[in-house]
C-alpha angles and dihedrals in degrees: 000000000000120000129202135182136193134162143225131262140197129223125260095166122008108228098213099083100051107004094250115104136184133192141172120224118238133193101254111119138220116191128190133189122197125194121181121215135037129093119314133345109288129189124189117188099191099188093051115011091182093061117114109258098201094107093048091053091049090052093052093049093045092050091048091046091053086063095042092250131138120184131192093205139027142139126225124190120190128186126176141182090204118099112236124245095003099110096264098117097253093151094049091047091049093050092051094047095045095050091045090052093052093047092046091053088064096037092246121154121205132176109264094238092051091051091046091053091055090055093046091056090049091051090051091050091050092050095234095126137049098210104017090263096241088159091055094048093048092048091049095051105029101037123206121070115321130189117194143178101229093188089066101024090239130147106227099171136019120178137169117251131214120253104268130168111241123212119188124191107209119194120203094242123085133215112215118208094228087069091062134072134190090241090067090064099046094097091063099041095103093049090049091051090054091053091056089064091061095061139139098012097042097049095131094049092044095050092053094045092048091051090054092050095049093044088057092052098046095041100251118143096221091223096139091055091051091049092049094050091050089052096052109278113149092215134001137175147131111293119227106331090326153178089187117083117215123205130192112212134182109270111271096023101075100088091055092053091046091052091046095052099035131207089062139137117221121211139132139245117271120230124239117282118202118231 
């Protein structure tokens, strides 16, 4: 049985408006286990059995195909701490962990960016992303602060990040990517491009400003970010296309803020990992 692991991430700059995206890795895990053989091709998504498994199947077949393999039977089990369709990169994390599990079953090593690109293409094929989410996938797997060109699937910046507490307010509702289009974000493309110029030093300012821009586009009121900033968060904004709101907090103060706001996940930033 092959095992694979990846992590979550939160948005600094959403890549949809201008094609450049940025995320910060966080310490929420997705684990996958792949076992070849048996009857049929079976997928078990333990954290949400009702979730569509198309993307997971595409990832398995793509990973096998990269090794020139084709199997009649296999079983994949996926389990994640990341809420689905909330803007917390659950699909990217799943792709990374699934492909890693398949490769690990056969003792195959692949450069992280090459593995990530396979998953990005699977996510595009499954229709679970607007841009391919290369920034999300890099943040999930490489940690730290990443800046990417999603039009070319290229990593253009990778920086370490301080140890922050991360508080994430997670509403019950979901926002599915098929309900969104690039055209919706065109009015804020110039502002997003200006934010790119402020990285990496202005990450806190950029994360908050991006959250405000994206909230405006998707019709969120941004109230949780405003509350968090008033209560001491260093940065706060909608993550991805929402509806979750991510907050960076001084280390040691996050649990207090999470308890104060309620309906929150507490985690931490994840340091940079070299490919």
